C-alpha positions in Angstrom: 28.2 -62.2 34.1 30.3 -63.0 36.9 32.6 -65.7 36.1 34.2 -67.8 38.7 36.5 -70.7 39.9 35.1 -72.3 42.7 31.7 -72.1 44.2 30.4 -73.5 47.5 27.2 -74.9 48.0 25.7 -75.5 51.5 23.4 -78.1 51.9 20.6 -78.2 54.1 18.1 -75.4 52.9 19.8 -75.0 49.9 20.7 -78.6 48.0 18.3 -80.5 49.7 14.8 -80.6 51.2 16.3 -82.4 54.4 13.4 -80.6 56.7 10.7 -83.2 57.6 13.3 -86.4 58.3 15.0 -83.7 60.8 11.9 -82.8 62.3 11.1 -86.7 62.5 13.8 -87.5 64.4 14.3 -84.8 66.7 10.5 -85.9 67.6 11.2 -89.6 67.2 14.3 -89.0 70.3 12.0 -85.9 72.5 9.7 -88.9 72.8 12.3 -91.6 73.9 12.6 -89.0 77.0 8.7 -88.6 77.3 9.3 -85.3 76.5 6.5 -83.3 73.6 7.0 -83.0 70.4 7.7 -79.6 69.1 6.1 -78.1 65.9 8.3 -78.6 62.6 8.6 -74.9 62.4 10.0 -74.0 65.6 12.7 -77.5 65.0 13.8 -75.7 61.4 14.2 -72.1 63.2 16.4 -73.9 65.4 18.8 -75.6 62.4 22.2 -74.4 60.8 25.0 -75.1 63.7 25.1 -78.7 63.4 23.1 -81.0 64.7 24.7 -80.6 68.3 23.6 -77.6 69.1 19.6 -78.3 67.5 19.8 -80.7 69.6 20.5 -78.7 73.3 18.1 -76.2 71.7 15.8 -78.3 71.3 16.0 -80.5 74.4 15.8 -77.2 76.5 18.3 -76.1 79.3 16.5 -77.8 81.6 17.1 -81.4 79.9 20.7 -81.2 79.1 21.5 -83.8 81.4 20.2 -86.3 78.3 22.3 -84.7 75.6 24.6 -87.1 74.9 22.7 -90.2 75.4 19.9 -88.1 73.6 22.6 -87.8 70.8 22.8 -91.5 69.6 19.4 -91.7 70.0 19.0 -89.3 67.5 22.2 -90.6 65.5 20.6 -93.9 64.7 17.5 -92.7 64.0 18.2 -90.5 61.8 20.8 -92.8 60.0 17.7 -95.1 59.2 15.7 -92.8 58.4 17.5 -89.5 56.6 15.6 -90.5 53.1 12.4 -91.1 53.6 11.2 -87.6 52.7 14.3 -85.6 51.6 14.4 -85.2 48.1 17.0 -82.5 45.6 14.7 -79.0 45.7 13.7 -78.3 41.8 16.6 -77.1 39.4 19.2 -78.7 41.7 20.5 -80.9 39.3 19.9 -78.3 36.3 22.5 -76.5 38.1 25.1 -78.6 38.7 24.6 -79.6 34.9 24.9 -76.0 33.6 28.4 -75.8 35.8 30.3 -79.0 35.1 33.2 -77.4 34.2 33.1 -75.9 37.8 35.2 -76.6 40.8 31.9 -77.4 43.4 32.5 -78.2 46.8 29.6 -79.0 49.5 30.6 -76.7 52.9 27.9 -77.8 55.7 27.4 -78.0 59.4 25.7 -81.6 58.7 28.0 -84.5 59.4 29.9 -85.8 57.2 29.0 -89.2 56.9 25.1 -87.8 57.1 25.9 -85.5 54.2 27.4 -88.8 51.7 24.7 -91.0 52.7 22.6 -88.3 51.1 24.3 -86.6 48.6 24.6 -90.5 47.7 21.5 -91.7 47.6 20.4 -88.6 45.7 23.0 -89.6 43.1 24.5 -86.4 43.3 27.9 -86.4 45.0 29.5 -87.3 41.5 29.3 -83.5 40.9 31.3 -82.2 43.7 34.9 -81.8 44.1 35.0 -82.3 47.6 32.3 -82.6 50.3 33.2 -81.1 53.3 30.9 -81.5 57.0 30.8 -80.1 60.3 33.7 -82.9 61.7 35.6 -82.6 58.4 38.1 -80.1 59.6 38.5 -77.9 63.1 36.2 -74.9 62.0 32.5 -74.6 61.2 30.5 -71.4 59.3 30.3 -69.7 59.9 34.4 -69.8 61.3 36.1 -67.9 58.3 39.3 -70.4 58.6 36.6 -73.0 56.9 37.0 -70.3 54.0 40.6 -70.0 53.8 41.2 -73.7 54.1 38.6 -74.5 50.3 40.5 -71.4 48.9 43.6 -72.2 49.7 43.2 -76.1 48.8 42.3 -75.9 45.4 43.8 -72.5 44.9 41.4 -69.9 43.8 41.0 -66.3 44.2 38.3 -65.1 47.1 36.6 -62.8 44.3 36.0 -65.8 41.7 34.7 -67.6 44.3 30.5 -68.3 46.1 29.0 -68.9 48.8 25.4 -70.1 48.3 23.1 -70.8 51.0 20.2 -70.5 52.6 21.2 -68.9 56.0 23.4 -66.6 57.5 25.7 -67.9 58.3 26.4 -69.0 55.4 26.7 -65.4 53.9 27.7 -64.9 57.9 31.6 -67.0 56.6 31.7 -65.9 53.0 31.0 -62.1 53.9 34.4 -62.6 56.3 36.2 -64.2 54.2 35.8 -61.5 51.4 34.4 -64.4 48.9 30.8 -63.8 46.7 27.7 -64.5 48.7 24.5 -65.6 47.7 21.9 -65.5 49.9 18.3 -68.2 48.9 15.2 -67.7 50.0 12.9 -70.3 49.5 15.3 -72.4 52.0 15.2 -73.8 55.2 16.8 -70.1 56.6 14.5 -67.2 57.5 14.2 -65.5 54.9 14.0 -61.8 56.6 17.1 -62.5 58.5 19.1 -63.3 55.8 17.8 -59.9 53.3 19.1 -58.1 56.3 22.4 -59.5 55.8 22.9 -57.9 52.3 24.7 -60.4 50.8 26.4 -59.8 47.2 23.2 -61.9 45.4 19.8 -63.3 46.3 17.5 -65.9 44.5 14.3 -67.1 45.0 15.3 -70.2 43.1 18.7 -71.7 42.9 18.0 -72.2 39.2 18.7 -68.5 38.4 22.6 -69.0 39.3 22.5 -70.2 35.1 21.9 -66.6 34.1 23.8 -65.1 36.9 27.6 -66.9 36.4 29.5 -68.4 34.2 
C-alpha cells in the first residue's frame, strides 16, 4: 500500500452525483430561450471545463449572443435546485472517514459557491482541509500551476500526493504536475478517454482507495 500525505479530489462525478440537477438546470435555461432541450448524455459529455464552457457548448455557436444572460438564468436556477437530486456516490463517506488523518482537498472546475452549498448540504465539508473552485485561484484544471499552488501551500511532495477524479482534466493535471493520478471509472467522465490517459491507478468504485493507500 502506498503512503500518502495529501489527497486531492475532483467533485462532480467523483464525490457527488450531480448530473441530474446540472442537466435540469441547463434544459431550463434552454427553454427560457425557446431552444430545444438536450438529452442528458449530451450535456454530461460537455461537463468538466467549468460552467461557462458548458453553457457555450449547450447553446451552440449560433446562439452565443445569449451566453451572458443564459449564465445568469442558469446560476439562479441551479443555485435553488442543486440539491434536488444530487447525492454522494456510494462509499464516499466511508473513504473520507478512513482517511480522516490525511489532508484532503477538493479541486473542482465547479464554482466555489455551488461547491460549498453542496458540500454543506450533504455534510461532507468537515472532511476537507481546503475546497478550491474554478474561481478560487487564477488557474484551473488541467493547468499544473493549480497543483503547484496546492503543493506549496500544504507542503506535500509530488510523489506523496494523489489526484482522484473521473475526468480527463483530473488525470492530465496530475500527470503535468508529476503527482499520482487515479481515474474513477464510474463517474460522469468518458471511460475510454480515461483509460487512454494511462493513469497510475484505476478504480471502479471509490471504496477501493481504502485498500490501495495508507
